[in-house]
Structures are given as C-alpha cells and as structure tokens.
C-alpha positions in Angstrom: 27.0 9.0 35.9 29.7 7.0 37.8 30.3 3.8 37.0 31.6 0.8 39.3 35.5 0.0 37.9 37.1 -3.5 37.9 36.5 -5.8 41.1 40.3 -6.4 41.1 40.6 -3.9 44.5 39.6 -6.5 47.3 41.7 -8.9 46.3 44.6 -6.6 48.5 42.1 -7.6 51.7 43.8 -11.2 51.3 46.9 -9.9 52.7 45.1 -9.8 56.0 44.4 -13.6 56.7 47.8 -15.1 54.6 48.8 -16.2 58.4 45.9 -18.6 58.8 47.1 -22.2 58.3 45.9 -24.5 55.5 43.0 -27.4 57.5 44.6 -31.0 56.8 41.0 -31.8 55.3 39.1 -29.6 53.1 36.2 -30.8 51.8 36.6 -28.0 48.9 40.1 -28.9 48.3 41.0 -28.8 44.5 42.7 -31.9 43.0 45.0 -30.6 39.7 46.0 -33.0 37.1 49.0 -31.5 34.9 47.4 -30.6 31.2 43.6 -30.5 32.0 41.8 -28.2 29.7 38.8 -26.0 30.9 36.4 -23.6 29.3 34.3 -21.1 31.4 31.9 -19.1 29.2 30.9 -15.9 31.2 27.7 -14.1 30.3 27.5 -10.6 32.3 24.6 -7.6 32.4 26.5 -4.5 33.5 23.3 -1.6 34.0 22.1 -1.8 30.3 25.4 -3.5 28.6 25.0 -7.2 27.9 28.2 -9.6 26.6 29.3 -13.1 26.9 33.2 -13.9 26.6 34.9 -17.4 26.9 38.5 -18.7 29.1 40.3 -21.3 27.8 42.4 -22.6 30.5 45.3 -25.2 30.7 46.5 -26.9 34.3 50.2 -25.7 34.2 53.1 -26.8 37.0 55.5 -24.2 37.6 59.1 -24.5 38.2 57.9 -24.9 42.1 56.2 -27.8 41.1 52.8 -25.5 42.2 49.7 -26.4 39.8 48.2 -23.3 38.5 45.4 -22.5 35.9 46.6 -20.9 32.6 43.6 -18.4 31.1 43.3 -16.9 27.6 40.6 -14.7 26.7 38.2 -14.6 23.3 34.9 -14.8 21.3 33.5 -11.8 23.6 30.3 -10.5 22.2 28.1 -7.0 23.1 24.4 -7.0 22.6 24.8 -10.2 20.7 27.5 -9.0 18.1 30.9 -9.9 18.1 33.7 -7.8 19.0 37.1 -8.2 17.9 40.0 -8.3 21.3 42.8 -6.7 20.4 46.5 -8.2 20.4 46.6 -7.3 24.2 43.8 -8.6 25.3 44.8 -11.8 23.5 48.2 -12.2 24.2 47.1 -12.1 27.8 47.5 -15.5 30.0 46.1 -14.9 33.5 47.4 -17.1 36.0 44.8 -19.0 38.6 45.1 -21.0 41.7 43.1 -22.9 44.4 46.0 -24.0 45.8 45.7 -22.2 49.3 49.8 -22.2 49.4 49.7 -19.7 46.5 48.3 -15.9 46.9 46.2 -14.4 44.4 47.9 -12.3 41.7 46.4 -9.5 39.5 47.5 -9.6 36.1 48.8 -6.8 34.1 45.9 -4.9 32.6 47.5 -2.0 31.6 47.9 -3.2 27.5 44.3 -5.2 27.7 41.1 -3.7 25.8 39.1 -2.1 28.4 35.9 -4.3 27.8 37.7 -6.7 29.1 38.9 -6.0 32.5 35.6 -6.2 34.1 35.4 -9.9 32.9 39.2 -10.8 34.0 38.5 -9.3 37.3 35.4 -10.7 37.8 36.6 -13.9 37.3 39.5 -13.7 39.5 36.9 -12.6 41.9 34.7 -16.3 41.4 38.4 -18.1 41.9 39.3 -16.2 44.9 36.6 -16.2 47.3 36.6 -20.1 46.6 40.2 -19.8 47.5 39.9 -18.0 50.5 37.4 -20.9 51.8 39.6 -23.4 51.0 42.6 -21.4 52.8 40.7 -20.9 55.9 39.6 -24.1 56.1 37.0 -23.6 58.2 34.2 -24.9 56.1 33.3 -28.4 56.1 29.4 -29.0 56.7 26.5 -27.6 55.3 25.6 -24.2 57.3 29.2 -23.5 58.3 30.0 -20.1 58.4 33.0 -17.9 58.7 33.3 -14.4 59.3 36.8 -12.5 57.8 36.5 -8.7 59.1 38.9 -6.4 57.2 37.7 -2.8 55.9 40.7 -1.6 55.1 40.0 0.6 51.7 41.3 -0.3 48.7 41.6 2.1 46.1 41.0 2.2 42.1 41.8 5.9 41.9 44.4 6.4 38.5 45.0 10.2 39.9 44.4 11.4 36.3 40.7 10.8 35.5 39.5 9.0 38.7 40.7 11.1 41.7 39.5 9.6 44.6 38.5 5.8 44.4 37.6 3.6 47.2 35.3 0.6 48.4 35.8 -1.3 51.7 34.1 -4.7 52.6 34.4 -7.9 55.3 33.8 -11.3 54.0 31.5 -13.3 54.8 31.1 -17.2 53.9 28.8 -20.2 54.4 28.8 -23.6 53.3 25.2 -23.4 52.3 24.7 -27.0 51.3 26.3 -30.5 50.3 24.8 -32.9 47.9 26.6 -36.2 47.9 24.7 -37.7 45.7 26.1 -35.1 43.1 28.9 -34.5 44.7 28.9 -31.2 44.6 28.7 -28.3 47.4 27.5 -24.7 47.3 29.7 -21.7 48.5 27.9 -18.4 49.1 30.3 -15.4 49.9 29.4 -12.2 50.9 30.9 -9.2 50.4 29.4 -7.0 52.8 29.7 -3.2 54.6 32.2 -3.1 58.0 30.5 -1.9 61.1 32.7 1.0 60.8 33.4 3.0 57.5 37.1 3.4 56.5 36.7 4.9 53.1 37.3 8.9 52.4 34.6 10.8 52.4 36.1 14.8 51.9 32.8 16.5 51.7 30.1 16.6 54.9 27.5 15.7 52.6 29.0 12.2 51.5 28.6 11.5 55.6 24.6 10.3 55.3 24.6 6.5 54.9 22.6 6.0 51.6 21.4 2.6 52.4 21.3 1.1 56.1 25.2 0.9 57.2 27.6 3.2 56.6 29.2 4.4 53.4 31.8 1.4 51.6 32.3 2.9 48.4 33.0 6.7 47.1 34.2 8.3 43.7 35.2 11.5 42.7 35.9 11.7 38.7 37.2 14.5 36.4 33.8 15.6 34.6 33.1 18.0 32.3 33.9 21.7 31.5 36.3 21.6 34.7 33.3 19.9 37.0 33.3 16.8 39.1 31.4 14.1 39.0 31.0 12.3 42.4 28.9 9.9 44.3 28.7 7.8 47.8 27.2 4.9 49.2 26.8 1.2 49.8 28.2 -1.8 48.4 28.0 -5.4 48.2 28.8 -8.5 46.4 26.4 -12.0 46.5 28.9 -14.6 44.8 27.8 -18.1 44.7 29.8 -21.0 43.5 29.1 -24.7 42.7 32.0 -26.7 43.3 32.7 -30.3 42.1 33.9 -32.5 45.5 35.3 -34.8 43.6 38.4 -33.1 42.5 36.8 -29.2 43.4 36.6 -27.2 40.0 33.8 -24.5 39.6 30.9 -26.0 38.2 29.6 -23.1 38.2 29.7 -19.3 39.1 26.9 -16.1 39.9 28.0 -13.3 41.1 25.2 -10.0 41.8 27.1 -6.5 42.9 24.9 -3.5 43.5 26.0 -0.6 44.9 23.1 2.0 46.1 24.2 6.2 45.6 24.2 8.9 45.8 25.1 11.4 43.2 26.5 15.2 42.9 28.1 17.0 39.9 30.6 19.8 41.7 32.2 23.0 40.7 34.8 22.4 42.8 37.2 20.1 43.7 36.4 20.1 47.1 33.1 19.0 46.3 31.0 21.9 48.2 29.5 23.7 45.1 27.5 20.9 43.9 24.2 19.9 42.1 20.9 18.5 43.9 21.8 14.6 45.2 20.9 11.9 42.6 19.9 8.8 43.4 21.6 5.8 41.7 21.8 2.1 41.5 24.6 0.4 39.8 24.0 -3.2 39.1 25.7 -5.9 37.8 25.1 -9.6 37.4 28.1 -11.9 35.6 28.0 -16.0 35.7 30.2 -18.3 34.4 29.6 -22.0 33.5 32.1 -24.9 31.9 31.9 -25.2 28.1 31.9 -29.1 27.1 
C-alpha cells in the first residue's frame, strides 16, 4: 500500500509568488514579542495511526533583526502510548516565521525520527498557509478570496526506495470570517489540483483521472521480490486556521488531507505488466491547539 509522505514538498511553490509586495495594512499581521513562549499540541490521524506530539517554541530575533519562532518537539504518543524520541529529533530547532519578508525554509530532516517527519512538516504547512495569506495581502474582510495558480510538480522521490513521487497544487485562500468581538479571524487555505496536470505519468493507465479533476499525485516505489508499487490519483488539502487579531498568533488549526488513488503492483519498472487496479483512499486529519 502506497503512502503519502511528508507534506513539505509544496513549500517550494512559494518561489512563484515571492515578488508579491506586502500590503501596508494587514488584518492577519503577526506582532512578535521577543522571549514570548508558545506551546502547541498536535493530534494526528494518518489512516489507522493515531498520535499526539507537542511543539514548544520561543520568539527570537536573528542577527539581522528579524523575528522568528524557534520550536523543539517532545512528548509524542502513539495509540496512547509514550514514544521515546531520538536525539536527532529532540535536538532539532525548527525555525518558523509569519514575517512576510522571511521565506519559509524546510529544516534538515535527515537525522530526525521518521515518525516525526509528518508532524514537523504538517506544522510548517499551517504556518506557511498563514504566511502566504499575509504575504499576498489580499484578505481584508470576511469572504475575501485569492487564488494562487502554480501547479508545477514538486518531488519527494529519494531515488532509492521512492523512484517517482510527485504532486502539484494551486492555492485557494478565503477569509472565512472575522469576529471583532472575540478578536479572531478564520482563514481557509485549500490546496487543489491545477486545471492541467503537470505530473509525470509514465504509464498509459495513469492518464485516466481517478477523481473529477486531472490526476495531481503519482508514486512509484520499489516493492518486494523486485516488483514495483505504483499509484496515481487526486490529492487535496483543506486547512482551516483560527488567528488572533490581537497579535496574529495561530489559535487553532485543522488539516484534512485526502488522496484518492488507483494502485497496481507491477513486474517491470515501465509499469506495463501490472496487477488489476485497486482503489485506495489515503486520509489524514491533523489538528493543533495551543497549550496553556
């Protein structure tokens, strides 16, 4: 069974919009205070796997005077049981920022526990969606909407186990609501298939759309006995963030990630001698809330 890997791949799509000027007044602007501490608890369901983990951060200022949030990860549980995280994970300092002049960057994940790659990159997705809304500066009142076309495939293939791994999305941002009495706003960021598929689809059977839009997700992995596990499908993310209007902090976040796939086991790398297609839906639900 094929799995969707870390969600950090789409971060590189921001290269297409970095030239967008920052709005002078921004409803979602983050007001940083050096030394401020933040703790978030993440709850995740990845198909049949349930986990929790905490990210503890502190607001810092770098040598150039730019503010950022420095996070470390701890207290992970799997199916309710505590997990001991390796030194590579506990030593990681994840830098995140909602400053529109600072571009998102992916941390070095080469030494972290594989079980924490998803949480680390999903946390970055929450921040990066809000960063994108701030960067574009197009959302000022409830129901404001902004679409960022991109679609260029990004890859998670490692060339060893995952021979081909691509996904492509556009970004659809909406300011769902603004509550002045509670001083909160709700941002919805949808990661949607582009109108025209740009992913590599090496076999003819991959051309048929799995959903009602062109396929935007593909994976080919080495399987057992020299065989290949291949799949293609439609991937979407729906992210909803509640943001404080007082200081721009994330008050809560929810991500629904669905990949509708057709999968086959193939005898050849050209994917021409394959088993009958099997539909499979990968579903992930991720939530974050601050810990007082």
